[in-house]
N, C-alpha and C positions, 0 to 999 in steps of 0.2 A: 421284385419285378423280374422280367425276362431280359437277359442280355446275351449277346453273342461274344464270347470271351476268347481273347488271344491268350492261350495258356503258356506257350513257348514258341520258339522259332522252329519252323519246319513245314511239312506238307499240309494238306487240307484238314487232317485230323488234329492239327495244332490249335484249331478253333472249335469251340463247342457252345451250344445253346444251353444255358443254365440259369438258375435263380441267383440273383445278386442283390445286394442292398440297394434301395432306392436312394438317389442323391438328394441333397438339400441345397438350396440356393444360398451361397455365401455372399459377402459384401461385393457389390458390383456384378453379380451374376444373375442370369435368368434361368429359371427351371422350365424346361420345355417338355410338354407331353408330345412324344414323337409319333407322328402319323405315318411317315414314310422316310426311307433313308436310301441314298444312292450308293451304289457299289462302284469302285474305281480300281484300276490296276495298282495304284499305290497301296491299297489295302492288302492285296496278296503279296506284294513285294515286301511290305513290312512283316507279314507273317513268315515269309521265306528268310528273313534276316538280312535282306540285301541293303537295308538302310541303317543297320545298327552301328556302323562306323560313325554316322552323323546324327542319328536319332535313336539312342538306346532307350527303350521303353521300360517302365517299371512293371514287369509282368508278374502275375496275370492282370489283365485289364480288359474292360469292354472296348471292342474295336469299333471302327466306323468313323468316316471323315465328314459326312454331310447329311443334313436332315431337314425336314420341314414338319411343322406341327403348330401347337398353340401354347402360349405362355400359361403355365400352371401356377407359378409363384415368382416373385421378384425378391432379390436380396436387398439389404440396406444399401442406399446410395444409387439404386437404379432409377433413372428418370425418364428414359425414352420408351419404356414398354409398360404395359399393364396386363393383368390377368385377362386371358381371352384373346389377346392379339394373335393373329396368324403370322408366323415368322418362319424364316429359313436361315441357314447358317452353314458355313464351313468351319468346323470346330477347331480348337487349338490343336496344333500338330503333336504336341507332347502329351496331351490328355485324352484325345479321341473321345469315344463314348456314344457315337451316333446310333449304333446297333443295339438299342435298348428301348424299353417302354418310356423312360424319362432320361433326360440329359441336362446337365448344367453347363452353361456357356457364358463366357465373359460378354458383358453387354456390348462392347465395341465390335464384336465379331458377328452380331446378329442384325438382321434387317427385317422389315415387314414384307411379307410375301406380295408378289404382284397380284393385283386385284383380279386379273384375268386367269390366274392359275389355281388349280387345286393342289393338294399336298403332294400327290404323286409326281406331277410335272415339276413342281417347285423343288422337290428333293433331288432332281437330276440336274439342277442348274448351278449350285454354288461352286464346287471345285473346278469343274470344266470351264464354267463361265469366267471365274476369276483368272484361271490360267490363260485362257484365250485373250481376255481383256488386257491383262498386264503385259502379255507378250506383244500384242499388236499396238496398243496405245503407248505403253511406257518404254518398251525396248525397240520396236521397229519404228515407232512414231509415224504411223500411217497417216497419209494426207489424201485428200480427194485427188482422183485420177492416178494414184500410185498403182503399180501392178505388183501383187503379192502372190507367191506360190505357197500353198498349204498342202503338205504331203499327207496322204491318208485321210482325206476329208470326210469320210463317212462314219468315223468313230465319234465317241462322246465329246472330245475336245474339238475335233474337226468340224462337226456340224454346227457348233456354236461359233467357232472361229470364222467360218465362211460368212455367216450372217453378220457378225460384228464388223468384219472387213468391209462388207457391202454397205453397212450402215455408216461407215466412215468415208464412203465414197470411192473405195478402192475397187479395182478389177481383180477377180480371183481366178487363179488356175489351181487345179488339184488333181490328185490321182485317186482312182477308185476301181473296184472290180465292176464287171457288168451289172452285178446285183445292186451296187451302190450308186451307179452312175445317175440314174433318174433322181435319186434322193438329193445328191449334191447339186445337181442342176436346179432342182426346185428351191433350193436354199439360196441360189444366186451365183453359183460358180459358172463362169462363162466358157472356160476351157477345161475339159475333163479328159484325162489321159488314162487309158486302160493299162495299168502297170504290168499286166500279164503279157501284153503285146508290144509295148513300146516303152523306152526309157525317156523320162521327161526332159533330160538334158539334150536330147536330139530334137526337141520340139520348141523349147522355151529359150529366150535370151533377153538380156537387158531388163531384168526384173529389179524392182526397188527393194525387195525384201523377201525372205523365206521364213516360214514358220514350220520347222521340222518336227513331225509327230511320229516318224517311223525309224529314224536312225540308220545305222548300217551304211550301205552303199548310197542310199538316198541322201544322207547327210553330206557325204563327200561330193556327190554330184551337184548338190545345191549350190556350191560355190561357183560352179562353171556358168550358171545362168544369171548371175548377179551383175548389176552395173558396178563399175569401180567405186569402192568405198562403201558399198552396201553391206548388209548384215544378214546372217542366218541366226535365228533364235531357235534353240532346240529344247525339248523336254524328254528326249528319247535316248540321248547318248551319254556323254561324259561331262561332269561339271568342270568348270575352269575357275581360275583364281577369283574372279569377281563374284562367282556363286558363293564362295565361302564368306567374303567380306560383306557384300551387299544383301544377299538373300538370307544368310544364316547368322550373320553377326559373329563369325568366328575369327580367330587370329591368324597370324602368318604361317603357322605350321600346316593347318589344313589347306590354306591357300597354296602353299608350296606343293603339297601332295596332289591337289587338283591340277596344278600347273604341269606336273610331270605326267599325269594321266591323260591330259588333254593336249599334250605338246604336238602330237602328230596332226590332230584335227586343226589346231590353230595355225600350224605351219602350212597346211594345205590351203586354209583360207587366205593366208597372206600371199601365197603363190598366185592366187587369182585376184589379188587386190581387194579382198573381202575381209570381214571380221566374223568372229564366232562368239556366241553367248549361250550359256546354258541357264535356264530359268527355273528356280524353285518359287512357285507362287507364294504369296503371303495372304493369310486370311484377312478380310477387311469388310466390316459392315458397311462402310461408306461405298465401297465398290459394288457390294451387293445391291445397295439402293440404286446405284446407276444402272445395273443390269435390270432391276425390277422396272425402272422407268422405261427402258427400251422395250421390255415385254409389253407393258401397258400401252405403249405407243404403236404396237404392232410390228416392231422392227426385229424382234428376237423371240424365238420359241424353242424350248427344249424338245429334243427328239428322243422319245422313249422307245426302246426296242422291246423289252419284256418286263413285266411286273410279276414278282413272286410273293406269296404270303411269307411273313417273317419266319414262320415255322419251317419253310423250305429254303432258308438262306444258304445252306450248304449247296443245294442244287443251283441256286442263283450264281454262286461263285464258280461252280463247275462250268456253267454256261459262259460266264464272263471270261474265264481263263482259256476258252477255246479261241478267243480273239476274233470272233465273227460278228459281234454285236454291231448293229447299225444304230448309233446313238447310245443312250444310257440304259443300264440295268438297274431296277429299283425294287426294293422290298417294301411291302405295305404292312404296317403294324395292325 
């Protein structure tokens, strides 16, 4: 079968399209005929080797983090799926494999696709959707009438986070370029700040939570707009000790390393009476089922910027790495 293989750590030429052996469904696994796969910044960060301290991969391997397709076979012990089911998934972080004709995934990480979506739209939902859901629901604990700030709302995670926050009854503020302003307003953001013209900290105050998608100065500024005791959750800057313990299941050594790396950020948060959390989302079929229900209820929809044929996946990554996508970039098999 065709697979897009991460051969080594490095630049774009470290990944290549080649023939690879087709996988077989083992015990507790689902074999999926991949129809579309989503591209994410984590995919090229893995290629660059930025994650090898915490996720060293057995190279070479088929890359790719999320997909949608149909069940082609089930392994022994699988009870929730049958051949022909339309499914989507965020694959295991240590095994990857979404950029291929077929992929095997543990049953617990798979969910049936929303009835309202085709494979292209469904392929853009798992990773960004799980990230946004776990940040807003589990970490920030958003409640009706809360006010939340989501930086960089026009990207893949941001477009879903805005919709999820609105579905939870929250009021959303975000930053966007003029090109993305109409998009984020259409998704439910009530306050949209042009980051090229104005700093959000000069406009916003007394917010109940921040979901930081941009890092840098935005992260440090986020603490200034929070109510006392409120929290900023980030996926864009530096992990902190809880990341090692809760998200990665690692021991005290990595927690101590993350503690040193994040010391300045956590100190700045405390100075403003706030707290800081870095989130590594965890794959979850149950959470995907929740997202699918929101889609079918009309409360959530993936935003797809561009679709490339699988044969042009290198071009798709070149586009993604420009950082200008509004919503998700997807390849169609």
